[in-house]
PDB file with one MODEL, atoms N, CA, C and O in Angstrom:
MODEL        1
ATOM      1  N   UNK A   1     -10.652 -24.796  -2.684  1.00  0.00           N
ATOM      2  CA  UNK A   1      -9.480 -25.250  -3.587  1.00  0.00           C
ATOM      3  C   UNK A   1      -8.738 -26.447  -3.325  1.00  0.00           C
ATOM      4  O   UNK A   1      -8.679 -27.358  -4.151  1.00  0.00           O
ATOM      5  N   UNK A   2      -8.040 -26.491  -1.959  1.00  0.00           N
ATOM      6  CA  UNK A   2      -6.974 -27.244  -1.391  1.00  0.00           C
ATOM      7  C   UNK A   2      -7.889 -28.807  -1.721  1.00  0.00           C
ATOM      8  O   UNK A   2      -7.478 -29.707  -2.454  1.00  0.00           O
ATOM      9  N   UNK A   3      -9.198 -28.802  -0.959  1.00  0.00           N
ATOM     10  CA  UNK A   3      -9.951 -30.347  -1.015  1.00  0.00           C
ATOM     11  C   UNK A   3      -9.642 -30.585  -2.427  1.00  0.00           C
ATOM     12  O   UNK A   3      -8.653 -31.216  -2.799  1.00  0.00           O
ATOM     13  N   UNK A   4     -10.736 -29.930  -3.397  1.00  0.00           N
ATOM     14  CA  UNK A   4     -10.647 -30.271  -4.564  1.00  0.00           C
ATOM     15  C   UNK A   4      -9.341 -30.873  -5.445  1.00  0.00           C
ATOM     16  O   UNK A   4      -9.537 -31.638  -6.390  1.00  0.00           O
ATOM     17  N   UNK A   5      -8.213 -30.521  -5.106  1.00  0.00           N
ATOM     18  CA  UNK A   5      -7.169 -30.437  -5.567  1.00  0.00           C
ATOM     19  C   UNK A   5      -6.046 -31.359  -5.167  1.00  0.00           C
ATOM     20  O   UNK A   5      -4.916 -31.407  -5.652  1.00  0.00           O
ATOM     21  N   UNK A   6      -6.672 -32.240  -3.980  1.00  0.00           N
ATOM     22  CA  UNK A   6      -6.123 -33.135  -3.310  1.00  0.00           C
ATOM     23  C   UNK A   6      -4.979 -32.680  -2.557  1.00  0.00           C
ATOM     24  O   UNK A   6      -4.022 -33.447  -2.453  1.00  0.00           O
ATOM     25  N   UNK A   7      -4.934 -31.372  -1.937  1.00  0.00           N
ATOM     26  CA  UNK A   7      -4.043 -30.904  -1.458  1.00  0.00           C
ATOM     27  C   UNK A   7      -2.849 -30.325  -1.933  1.00  0.00           C
ATOM     28  O   UNK A   7      -1.889 -30.046  -1.214  1.00  0.00           O
ATOM     29  N   UNK A   8      -2.940 -30.085  -3.587  1.00  0.00           N
ATOM     30  CA  UNK A   8      -1.750 -30.148  -4.533  1.00  0.00           C
ATOM     31  C   UNK A   8      -2.129 -28.204  -4.521  1.00  0.00           C
ATOM     32  O   UNK A   8      -1.045 -27.622  -4.485  1.00  0.00           O
ATOM     33  N   UNK A   9      -3.005 -27.459  -4.537  1.00  0.00           N
ATOM     34  CA  UNK A   9      -3.157 -26.305  -4.658  1.00  0.00           C
ATOM     35  C   UNK A   9      -2.223 -25.728  -3.923  1.00  0.00           C
ATOM     36  O   UNK A   9      -2.120 -25.743  -2.696  1.00  0.00           O
ATOM     37  N   UNK A  10      -1.198 -24.958  -5.109  1.00  0.00           N
ATOM     38  CA  UNK A  10      -0.176 -24.233  -4.364  1.00  0.00           C
ATOM     39  C   UNK A  10       0.269 -22.518  -4.845  1.00  0.00           C
ATOM     40  O   UNK A  10       1.228 -22.182  -5.540  1.00  0.00           O
ATOM     41  N   UNK A  11      -0.911 -21.522  -4.135  1.00  0.00           N
ATOM     42  CA  UNK A  11      -0.587 -20.337  -4.363  1.00  0.00           C
ATOM     43  C   UNK A  11       0.519 -19.648  -4.023  1.00  0.00           C
ATOM     44  O   UNK A  11       0.686 -19.918  -2.833  1.00  0.00           O
ATOM     45  N   UNK A  12       1.378 -18.909  -4.375  1.00  0.00           N
ATOM     46  CA  UNK A  12       2.131 -17.975  -4.374  1.00  0.00           C
ATOM     47  C   UNK A  12       1.972 -15.965  -4.581  1.00  0.00           C
ATOM     48  O   UNK A  12       1.606 -15.261  -5.522  1.00  0.00           O
ATOM     49  N   UNK A  13       2.315 -15.751  -3.594  1.00  0.00           N
ATOM     50  CA  UNK A  13       2.067 -14.075  -3.596  1.00  0.00           C
ATOM     51  C   UNK A  13       3.097 -13.913  -4.226  1.00  0.00           C
ATOM     52  O   UNK A  13       4.162 -14.481  -3.984  1.00  0.00           O
ATOM     53  N   UNK A  14       2.827 -12.864  -5.387  1.00  0.00           N
ATOM     54  CA  UNK A  14       3.587 -12.144  -5.949  1.00  0.00           C
ATOM     55  C   UNK A  14       4.025 -10.767  -5.416  1.00  0.00           C
ATOM     56  O   UNK A  14       5.206 -10.443  -5.295  1.00  0.00           O
ATOM     57  N   UNK A  15       3.057 -10.046  -5.132  1.00  0.00           N
ATOM     58  CA  UNK A  15       2.739  -8.686  -4.988  1.00  0.00           C
ATOM     59  C   UNK A  15       1.643  -8.433  -3.845  1.00  0.00           C
ATOM     60  O   UNK A  15       0.846  -9.352  -3.653  1.00  0.00           O
ATOM     61  N   UNK A  16       1.547  -7.439  -3.179  1.00  0.00           N
ATOM     62  CA  UNK A  16       0.238  -7.208  -2.814  1.00  0.00           C
ATOM     63  C   UNK A  16       0.008  -5.393  -2.405  1.00  0.00           C
ATOM     64  O   UNK A  16       0.560  -4.892  -1.425  1.00  0.00           O
ATOM     65  N   UNK A  17      -0.623  -4.839  -3.070  1.00  0.00           N
ATOM     66  CA  UNK A  17      -0.889  -3.072  -3.124  1.00  0.00           C
ATOM     67  C   UNK A  17      -2.281  -3.097  -1.996  1.00  0.00           C
ATOM     68  O   UNK A  17      -3.380  -3.633  -2.136  1.00  0.00           O
ATOM     69  N   UNK A  18      -1.843  -2.467  -1.107  1.00  0.00           N
ATOM     70  CA  UNK A  18      -3.026  -2.626   0.040  1.00  0.00           C
ATOM     71  C   UNK A  18      -2.854  -1.119   0.769  1.00  0.00           C
ATOM     72  O   UNK A  18      -1.833  -0.579   1.194  1.00  0.00           O
ATOM     73  N   UNK A  19      -4.415  -0.593   0.746  1.00  0.00           N
ATOM     74  CA  UNK A  19      -4.598   0.738   1.264  1.00  0.00           C
ATOM     75  C   UNK A  19      -5.998   1.105   1.858  1.00  0.00           C
ATOM     76  O   UNK A  19      -6.836   0.323   1.409  1.00  0.00           O
ATOM     77  N   UNK A  20      -6.397   1.781   2.485  1.00  0.00           N
ATOM     78  CA  UNK A  20      -7.158   1.911   3.254  1.00  0.00           C
ATOM     79  C   UNK A  20      -8.793   0.864   2.889  1.00  0.00           C
ATOM     80  O   UNK A  20      -9.359   0.204   3.760  1.00  0.00           O
ATOM     81  N   UNK A  21      -9.186   0.948   1.674  1.00  0.00           N
ATOM     82  CA  UNK A  21     -10.324   0.378   1.625  1.00  0.00           C
ATOM     83  C   UNK A  21     -10.272  -0.453   0.309  1.00  0.00           C
ATOM     84  O   UNK A  21     -11.301  -0.900  -0.197  1.00  0.00           O
ATOM     85  N   UNK A  22      -9.329  -0.598  -0.100  1.00  0.00           N
ATOM     86  CA  UNK A  22      -8.931  -1.930  -1.414  1.00  0.00           C
ATOM     87  C   UNK A  22      -7.915  -2.622  -0.883  1.00  0.00           C
ATOM     88  O   UNK A  22      -7.444  -2.108   0.131  1.00  0.00           O
ATOM     89  N   UNK A  23      -7.380  -3.716  -1.276  1.00  0.00           N
ATOM     90  CA  UNK A  23      -6.546  -4.587  -1.361  1.00  0.00           C
ATOM     91  C   UNK A  23      -5.947  -5.336  -2.542  1.00  0.00           C
ATOM     92  O   UNK A  23      -6.176  -6.495  -2.199  1.00  0.00           O
ATOM     93  N   UNK A  24      -5.464  -5.393  -3.452  1.00  0.00           N
ATOM     94  CA  UNK A  24      -4.962  -6.233  -4.616  1.00  0.00           C
ATOM     95  C   UNK A  24      -3.829  -7.008  -4.508  1.00  0.00           C
ATOM     96  O   UNK A  24      -2.672  -6.592  -4.576  1.00  0.00           O
ATOM     97  N   UNK A  25      -4.228  -8.266  -4.319  1.00  0.00           N
ATOM     98  CA  UNK A  25      -3.059  -9.384  -4.390  1.00  0.00           C
ATOM     99  C   UNK A  25      -2.912  -9.829  -5.747  1.00  0.00           C
ATOM    100  O   UNK A  25      -3.898  -9.983  -6.468  1.00  0.00           O
ATOM    101  N   UNK A  26      -1.402 -10.105  -6.250  1.00  0.00           N
ATOM    102  CA  UNK A  26      -0.949 -11.022  -7.200  1.00  0.00           C
ATOM    103  C   UNK A  26      -0.414 -12.153  -7.160  1.00  0.00           C
ATOM    104  O   UNK A  26       0.654 -12.330  -6.574  1.00  0.00           O
ATOM    105  N   UNK A  27      -1.071 -13.118  -7.782  1.00  0.00           N
ATOM    106  CA  UNK A  27      -0.274 -14.629  -7.425  1.00  0.00           C
ATOM    107  C   UNK A  27      -0.266 -15.515  -8.377  1.00  0.00           C
ATOM    108  O   UNK A  27      -1.173 -15.424  -9.204  1.00  0.00           O
ATOM    109  N   UNK A  28       0.570 -16.423  -8.507  1.00  0.00           N
ATOM    110  CA  UNK A  28       0.794 -17.874  -9.308  1.00  0.00           C
ATOM    111  C   UNK A  28       0.374 -18.889  -8.412  1.00  0.00           C
ATOM    112  O   UNK A  28       0.676 -18.816  -7.221  1.00  0.00           O
ATOM    113  N   UNK A  29      -0.418 -20.002  -8.953  1.00  0.00           N
ATOM    114  CA  UNK A  29      -1.189 -20.974  -8.443  1.00  0.00           C
ATOM    115  C   UNK A  29      -0.759 -21.858  -9.340  1.00  0.00           C
ATOM    116  O   UNK A  29      -0.652 -21.601 -10.539  1.00  0.00           O
ATOM    117  N   UNK A  30      -0.378 -23.389  -8.604  1.00  0.00           N
ATOM    118  CA  UNK A  30      -0.014 -24.445  -9.226  1.00  0.00           C
ATOM    119  C   UNK A  30      -1.193 -25.621  -8.918  1.00  0.00           C
ATOM    120  O   UNK A  30      -1.944 -25.186  -8.046  1.00  0.00           O
ATOM    121  N   UNK A  31      -1.465 -26.556  -9.225  1.00  0.00           N
ATOM    122  CA  UNK A  31      -2.352 -27.783  -8.752  1.00  0.00           C
ATOM    123  C   UNK A  31      -2.456 -28.829  -9.733  1.00  0.00           C
ATOM    124  O   UNK A  31      -1.975 -28.667 -10.854  1.00  0.00           O
ATOM    125  N   UNK A  32      -2.984 -29.779  -9.438  1.00  0.00           N
ATOM    126  CA  UNK A  32      -3.411 -31.212  -9.861  1.00  0.00           C
ATOM    127  C   UNK A  32      -4.720 -31.834  -9.627  1.00  0.00           C
ATOM    128  O   UNK A  32      -5.171 -32.038  -8.500  1.00  0.00           O
ATOM    129  N   UNK A  33      -5.175 -32.058 -10.463  1.00  0.00           N
ATOM    130  CA  UNK A  33      -6.681 -32.417 -10.394  1.00  0.00           C
ATOM    131  C   UNK A  33      -7.277 -33.401 -11.653  1.00  0.00           C
ATOM    132  O   UNK A  33      -7.299 -33.101 -12.847  1.00  0.00           O
ATOM    133  N   UNK A  34      -7.724 -34.590 -11.066  1.00  0.00           N
ATOM    134  CA  UNK A  34      -8.200 -35.653 -12.123  1.00  0.00           C
ATOM    135  C   UNK A  34      -7.458 -35.510 -13.463  1.00  0.00           C
ATOM    136  O   UNK A  34      -7.942 -35.184 -14.547  1.00  0.00           O
ATOM    137  N   UNK A  35      -6.163 -35.825 -13.162  1.00  0.00           N
ATOM    138  CA  UNK A  35      -5.087 -35.748 -14.645  1.00  0.00           C
ATOM    139  C   UNK A  35      -4.763 -34.532 -15.250  1.00  0.00           C
ATOM    140  O   UNK A  35      -3.857 -34.460 -16.080  1.00  0.00           O
ATOM    141  N   UNK A  36      -5.510 -33.456 -14.861  1.00  0.00           N
ATOM    142  CA  UNK A  36      -5.001 -32.260 -15.535  1.00  0.00           C
ATOM    143  C   UNK A  36      -4.084 -31.280 -14.115  1.00  0.00           C
ATOM    144  O   UNK A  36      -4.167 -31.565 -12.920  1.00  0.00           O
ATOM    145  N   UNK A  37      -3.346 -30.241 -14.655  1.00  0.00           N
ATOM    146  CA  UNK A  37      -2.292 -29.610 -14.084  1.00  0.00           C
ATOM    147  C   UNK A  37      -2.691 -28.208 -14.705  1.00  0.00           C
ATOM    148  O   UNK A  37      -3.058 -27.987 -15.859  1.00  0.00           O
ATOM    149  N   UNK A  38      -2.481 -27.046 -13.343  1.00  0.00           N
ATOM    150  CA  UNK A  38      -2.866 -25.935 -13.444  1.00  0.00           C
ATOM    151  C   UNK A  38      -1.667 -25.239 -12.835  1.00  0.00           C
ATOM    152  O   UNK A  38      -0.936 -25.610 -11.916  1.00  0.00           O
ATOM    153  N   UNK A  39      -1.644 -24.163 -13.553  1.00  0.00           N
ATOM    154  CA  UNK A  39      -0.284 -23.339 -13.711  1.00  0.00           C
ATOM    155  C   UNK A  39      -0.165 -21.861 -14.289  1.00  0.00           C
ATOM    156  O   UNK A  39       0.481 -21.510 -15.276  1.00  0.00           O
ATOM    157  N   UNK A  40      -0.975 -21.044 -13.403  1.00  0.00           N
ATOM    158  CA  UNK A  40      -1.556 -19.576 -13.863  1.00  0.00           C
ATOM    159  C   UNK A  40      -1.259 -18.708 -12.803  1.00  0.00           C
ATOM    160  O   UNK A  40      -1.033 -18.875 -11.604  1.00  0.00           O
ATOM    161  N   UNK A  41      -1.326 -17.549 -13.699  1.00  0.00           N
ATOM    162  CA  UNK A  41      -1.287 -16.454 -12.644  1.00  0.00           C
ATOM    163  C   UNK A  41      -2.901 -15.990 -12.286  1.00  0.00           C
ATOM    164  O   UNK A  41      -3.738 -16.658 -12.894  1.00  0.00           O
ATOM    165  N   UNK A  42      -3.354 -15.096 -11.518  1.00  0.00           N
ATOM    166  CA  UNK A  42      -4.589 -14.434 -11.036  1.00  0.00           C
ATOM    167  C   UNK A  42      -4.411 -13.572 -10.128  1.00  0.00           C
ATOM    168  O   UNK A  42      -3.402 -13.377  -9.451  1.00  0.00           O
ATOM    169  N   UNK A  43      -5.557 -12.968 -10.109  1.00  0.00           N
ATOM    170  CA  UNK A  43      -5.200 -11.508  -9.255  1.00  0.00           C
ATOM    171  C   UNK A  43      -6.645 -11.597  -8.224  1.00  0.00           C
ATOM    172  O   UNK A  43      -7.595 -12.058  -8.857  1.00  0.00           O
ATOM    173  N   UNK A  44      -6.923 -11.302  -7.006  1.00  0.00           N
ATOM    174  CA  UNK A  44      -7.340 -10.951  -6.140  1.00  0.00           C
ATOM    175  C   UNK A  44      -7.393  -9.795  -5.578  1.00  0.00           C
ATOM    176  O   UNK A  44      -6.492  -9.270  -4.925  1.00  0.00           O
ATOM    177  N   UNK A  45      -8.831  -9.204  -5.896  1.00  0.00           N
ATOM    178  CA  UNK A  45      -9.044  -7.615  -5.184  1.00  0.00           C
ATOM    179  C   UNK A  45     -10.124  -7.685  -4.080  1.00  0.00           C
ATOM    180  O   UNK A  45     -11.212  -8.208  -4.322  1.00  0.00           O
ATOM    181  N   UNK A  46      -9.875  -7.240  -3.047  1.00  0.00           N
ATOM    182  CA  UNK A  46     -10.340  -7.275  -1.529  1.00  0.00           C
ATOM    183  C   UNK A  46     -10.974  -5.511  -1.412  1.00  0.00           C
ATOM    184  O   UNK A  46     -10.353  -4.469  -1.203  1.00  0.00           O
ATOM    185  N   UNK A  47     -12.229  -5.724  -1.613  1.00  0.00           N
ATOM    186  CA  UNK A  47     -12.718  -4.281  -0.826  1.00  0.00           C
ATOM    187  C   UNK A  47     -13.144  -4.249   0.674  1.00  0.00           C
ATOM    188  O   UNK A  47     -14.090  -4.865   1.165  1.00  0.00           O
ATOM    189  N   UNK A  48     -12.259  -3.408   1.319  1.00  0.00           N
ATOM    190  CA  UNK A  48     -12.552  -3.463   2.890  1.00  0.00           C
ATOM    191  C   UNK A  48     -13.207  -2.060   3.420  1.00  0.00           C
ATOM    192  O   UNK A  48     -13.187  -0.873   3.096  1.00  0.00           O
ATOM    193  N   UNK A  49     -13.908  -3.044   4.610  1.00  0.00           N
ATOM    194  CA  UNK A  49     -14.929  -1.543   5.236  1.00  0.00           C
ATOM    195  C   UNK A  49     -14.902  -2.306   6.233  1.00  0.00           C
ATOM    196  O   UNK A  49     -15.001  -3.533   6.236  1.00  0.00           O
ATOM    197  N   UNK A  50     -14.702  -1.252   7.535  1.00  0.00           N
ATOM    198  CA  UNK A  50     -14.469  -1.676   8.943  1.00  0.00           C
ATOM    199  C   UNK A  50     -13.497  -2.477   9.305  1.00  0.00           C
ATOM    200  O   UNK A  50     -13.568  -3.010  10.412  1.00  0.00           O
ATOM    201  N   UNK A  51     -12.234  -2.763   8.328  1.00  0.00           N
ATOM    202  CA  UNK A  51     -10.959  -3.254   8.890  1.00  0.00           C
ATOM    203  C   UNK A  51     -11.595  -5.045   8.512  1.00  0.00           C
ATOM    204  O   UNK A  51     -11.186  -6.032   9.123  1.00  0.00           O
ATOM    205  N   UNK A  52     -12.813  -5.092   7.202  1.00  0.00           N
ATOM    206  CA  UNK A  52     -13.090  -6.622   7.413  1.00  0.00           C
ATOM    207  C   UNK A  52     -13.209  -6.358   5.766  1.00  0.00           C
ATOM    208  O   UNK A  52     -13.403  -5.286   5.193  1.00  0.00           O
ATOM    209  N   UNK A  53     -12.991  -7.960   5.081  1.00  0.00           N
ATOM    210  CA  UNK A  53     -13.421  -7.866   3.541  1.00  0.00           C
ATOM    211  C   UNK A  53     -14.693  -7.734   3.466  1.00  0.00           C
ATOM    212  O   UNK A  53     -15.318  -8.145   4.444  1.00  0.00           O
ATOM    213  N   UNK A  54     -15.298  -7.275   2.584  1.00  0.00           N
ATOM    214  CA  UNK A  54     -16.657  -7.099   2.262  1.00  0.00           C
ATOM    215  C   UNK A  54     -17.052  -7.530   0.741  1.00  0.00           C
ATOM    216  O   UNK A  54     -18.182  -7.630   0.264  1.00  0.00           O
ATOM    217  N   UNK A  55     -15.983  -7.720   0.212  1.00  0.00           N
ATOM    218  CA  UNK A  55     -15.876  -8.437  -0.914  1.00  0.00           C
ATOM    219  C   UNK A  55     -14.899  -8.690  -1.731  1.00  0.00           C
ATOM    220  O   UNK A  55     -13.938  -7.922  -1.764  1.00  0.00           O
ATOM    221  N   UNK A  56     -14.948  -9.657  -2.434  1.00  0.00           N
ATOM    222  CA  UNK A  56     -13.618 -10.257  -3.324  1.00  0.00           C
ATOM    223  C   UNK A  56     -14.106 -10.358  -4.651  1.00  0.00           C
ATOM    224  O   UNK A  56     -15.171 -10.922  -4.903  1.00  0.00           O
ATOM    225  N   UNK A  57     -13.389  -9.844  -5.504  1.00  0.00           N
ATOM    226  CA  UNK A  57     -13.148 -10.288  -6.903  1.00  0.00           C
ATOM    227  C   UNK A  57     -11.849 -11.102  -7.330  1.00  0.00           C
ATOM    228  O   UNK A  57     -10.719 -10.850  -6.910  1.00  0.00           O
ATOM    229  N   UNK A  58     -12.147 -12.036  -8.154  1.00  0.00           N
ATOM    230  CA  UNK A  58     -11.188 -12.486  -8.703  1.00  0.00           C
ATOM    231  C   UNK A  58     -11.138 -12.650 -10.164  1.00  0.00           C
ATOM    232  O   UNK A  58     -12.177 -12.837 -10.797  1.00  0.00           O
ATOM    233  N   UNK A  59      -9.688 -12.575 -10.883  1.00  0.00           N
ATOM    234  CA  UNK A  59      -9.593 -12.511 -12.171  1.00  0.00           C
ATOM    235  C   UNK A  59      -8.168 -13.266 -12.695  1.00  0.00           C
ATOM    236  O   UNK A  59      -7.064 -13.304 -12.151  1.00  0.00           O
ATOM    237  N   UNK A  60      -8.722 -13.954 -14.198  1.00  0.00           N
ATOM    238  CA  UNK A  60      -7.839 -14.927 -14.403  1.00  0.00           C
ATOM    239  C   UNK A  60      -7.263 -14.421 -15.588  1.00  0.00           C
ATOM    240  O   UNK A  60      -8.126 -13.920 -16.309  1.00  0.00           O
ATOM    241  N   UNK A  61      -6.040 -14.364 -16.090  1.00  0.00           N
ATOM    242  CA  UNK A  61      -5.867 -14.269 -17.565  1.00  0.00           C
ATOM    243  C   UNK A  61      -6.432 -15.021 -18.550  1.00  0.00           C
ATOM    244  O   UNK A  61      -6.743 -14.541 -19.640  1.00  0.00           O
ATOM    245  N   UNK A  62      -6.608 -16.307 -18.213  1.00  0.00           N
ATOM    246  CA  UNK A  62      -7.081 -17.142 -18.881  1.00  0.00           C
ATOM    247  C   UNK A  62      -8.503 -17.560 -18.703  1.00  0.00           C
ATOM    248  O   UNK A  62      -8.495 -18.606 -19.352  1.00  0.00           O
ATOM    249  N   UNK A  63      -9.484 -17.453 -18.336  1.00  0.00           N
ATOM    250  CA  UNK A  63     -10.258 -17.569 -17.004  1.00  0.00           C
ATOM    251  C   UNK A  63     -11.162 -18.968 -17.700  1.00  0.00           C
ATOM    252  O   UNK A  63     -11.891 -19.627 -16.958  1.00  0.00           O
ATOM    253  N   UNK A  64     -11.041 -19.265 -18.959  1.00  0.00           N
ATOM    254  CA  UNK A  64     -11.386 -20.212 -19.732  1.00  0.00           C
ATOM    255  C   UNK A  64     -10.354 -21.769 -19.352  1.00  0.00           C
ATOM    256  O   UNK A  64     -10.811 -22.911 -19.298  1.00  0.00           O
ATOM    257  N   UNK A  65      -9.196 -21.446 -19.177  1.00  0.00           N
ATOM    258  CA  UNK A  65      -8.485 -22.780 -18.332  1.00  0.00           C
ATOM    259  C   UNK A  65      -8.867 -22.872 -17.061  1.00  0.00           C
ATOM    260  O   UNK A  65      -9.001 -23.967 -16.514  1.00  0.00           O
ATOM    261  N   UNK A  66      -9.132 -21.482 -16.321  1.00  0.00           N
ATOM    262  CA  UNK A  66      -8.933 -21.847 -14.709  1.00  0.00           C
ATOM    263  C   UNK A  66     -10.680 -22.731 -14.472  1.00  0.00           C
ATOM    264  O   UNK A  66     -11.069 -23.596 -13.686  1.00  0.00           O
ATOM    265  N   UNK A  67     -11.206 -22.122 -15.360  1.00  0.00           N
ATOM    266  CA  UNK A  67     -12.849 -22.774 -15.094  1.00  0.00           C
ATOM    267  C   UNK A  67     -12.815 -24.293 -15.549  1.00  0.00           C
ATOM    268  O   UNK A  67     -13.341 -25.217 -14.927  1.00  0.00           O
ATOM    269  N   UNK A  68     -12.073 -24.404 -16.798  1.00  0.00           N
ATOM    270  CA  UNK A  68     -11.880 -25.742 -16.961  1.00  0.00           C
ATOM    271  C   UNK A  68     -11.467 -26.763 -16.019  1.00  0.00           C
ATOM    272  O   UNK A  68     -12.024 -27.814 -15.704  1.00  0.00           O
ATOM    273  N   UNK A  69     -10.256 -26.184 -15.590  1.00  0.00           N
ATOM    274  CA  UNK A  69      -9.685 -26.916 -14.158  1.00  0.00           C
ATOM    275  C   UNK A  69     -10.778 -26.956 -13.340  1.00  0.00           C
ATOM    276  O   UNK A  69     -11.131 -28.133 -13.276  1.00  0.00           O
ATOM    277  N   UNK A  70     -11.483 -26.268 -12.690  1.00  0.00           N
ATOM    278  CA  UNK A  70     -11.892 -26.330 -11.660  1.00  0.00           C
ATOM    279  C   UNK A  70     -13.030 -26.976 -11.991  1.00  0.00           C
ATOM    280  O   UNK A  70     -13.715 -27.196 -10.992  1.00  0.00           O
ATOM    281  N   UNK A  71     -13.664 -27.500 -13.343  1.00  0.00           N
ATOM    282  CA  UNK A  71     -15.200 -27.708 -13.286  1.00  0.00           C
ATOM    283  C   UNK A  71     -14.941 -29.512 -13.233  1.00  0.00           C
ATOM    284  O   UNK A  71     -15.907 -30.273 -13.176  1.00  0.00           O
TER     285      UNK A  71
ENDMDL
END
């Protein structure tokens, strides 16, 4: 993401909820790319096993905008 945005991708963590097997992070990101501007909230979900991330999910409230920006 940093490379695709020419170093403009800037995630800001709003909140993290973590316990033994799962972690959820609420973030806000901004970036510029090919004349487009991204300004959006999103969520990262991590499944943890043996103190390692084994699975990650990402959810955006406006997935079409997110996909269009990065495509």
